[in-house]
N, C-alpha and C positions, 0 to 999 in steps of 0.2 A: 147476751146481745145477739142480734140477728146476723146471720152470715151474709156476706156480700156476694152478689152474683158475679161470676166471671163474665166479662164482656165477650160475647160470642165473636169469633173471628169474622170480620166482615167479608162477604163474598165479593170478589172483584167484579165479575160480570156473569150474567146468565146468558149462555150462548145457544143459539139455534143451529146445531150442527147439521141438521137435516136440510136447511136452506142451502148450504154450500154444496150438498150432494145433489139436490133436485134442480138447482138453478145455476146458470152462469151469471154471477153477480157483477154488477157494474158500479155506477156512482153510489156513494153512501152519503146519507144525511143524518145528523143527530137531531132528534126532536124530543121535546118534553112530553110528559104524560100526565093526564089529569086523573088523579087517584084519590080515594077516600082513605081514612086512617087505617082500617084493617088491611086494605090493599097495599099500603105503604109498608106495613109490618110484614106482610107476606113477601114483598119484594126484598126487603132488607134481610129476611131469614132465608131467602133463596127458594121459596115455595111457589115458583112460577114456572110454567112450561110454555115455550114458544113454538113447539113442534106443531106444524099444521096451521099456524096463524098467518094472517095476511093483512094488508092495509088497503082500505078502499077510500075513495073520495066521494063524499056526499055533501051537498050544499057548500061547496068550496071549503070543506074541512076534511082533515085526515082522520080516519077511524081505524083503530086496531081491533081486528076481529079474531075470534077463536083462541085468544091467549088465555090459558087456564090459570087462574089465581086460586090457590088453596087457602081459603080464609079461615082463621081460627074462630070458633064459636065460643062465646062466653056463657056456657051453661053450667049450672051447679051439678056436680057429680061426674060430669064427663070431662076427663082429663085429656087435653090435646084433641078435642073434637074439632073436625074441620069440614068445610063444605067447599065444593069446587064451583067457581063462578067464571063463566066464559062470555059474559055480556060485552058488547063493544065499548071501547074506551077511546076518548078523544085524544088526538096527538096535537101538540103545539109546535107549529112551524111557521116561518114567515110566509107572507103572501107570494113572494117571488119563488120560494122553494116549492110551494104547493102548485103554482102554475107550471113550473118546469116538470114536476112529476106528472101532472095531468096531461101535458103534451106527450111525454114519453109513454104514458099508459095507453094513449090512443094508438100508438104505433105497435101495440101488442106486448109490451113488457108488463111484468108483474111487480108490485111493490111488496117486498118481504122483510120482516124484521129479522135482523141477524144477531143482535146482542141487546141486553138490557143492562145499563150501567147504574150501579147503586152505590158507588164509592163516595161521591160528593154530597153536597147538601140536597141536590135535586136528583130525582130518578129520571133517567133519560133512556130512550130507545134509539138504537142505530138501525135505520131502515136502508135498504138497498134496492136498486132496480135489477130485476133478474129476468132472464129468458129461460124458459123451461128446457131441461135437457131431455133428449130422447133416451130410450132404454139402452141403445148401443153406446151412447156417450157415458151412461152410468156404469156400464160394464167395463168400458175402457178406463174409467176412473178407479174402479176397484182393482183392475189388473195392474195399473201403474202403482197403486198404493202397496199391493202385495210385493211387487218387484222391488220397490224402495225399501220395504221392511226386510226382505231377504238380503239385499245388499248391505244394509246396516248390520244385520246379524252376522254376515260373513266378515265384515270389516272388524267387528267387535272381537271375533275369535282370534284374529291375527294381530 
């Protein structure tokens, strides 16, 4: 008899850690994502990278740009052959949400994806409005993080 495959542990969410470092994030919106079959498989397996991705508004629709999906190629002989796909993907949000995002975007804010949720039946992306940080703000964040790490280390010893 054939052996049963162990179900792979489902990944909770794919997080864009760089977004929190590069932007001061504000309001968050959960939007759906239009994907094909191989893209869904890549998302469920965790083969997506949101680093450097952003959301634009074209024709009153939201589009996710620069998110790289590592798609599995079904070629004979090549085991685990993959190709990277970064084409824009449509996001599904209500008209009211899109209009509020468009108004905020006109005031100079950027729309950044922060997490990709793959736990439920649907694959959703959490997008947030962000204002770009300056270099001195980033240095301050790094300094604060190092201080917190040192204090935690000191507390752990005693």
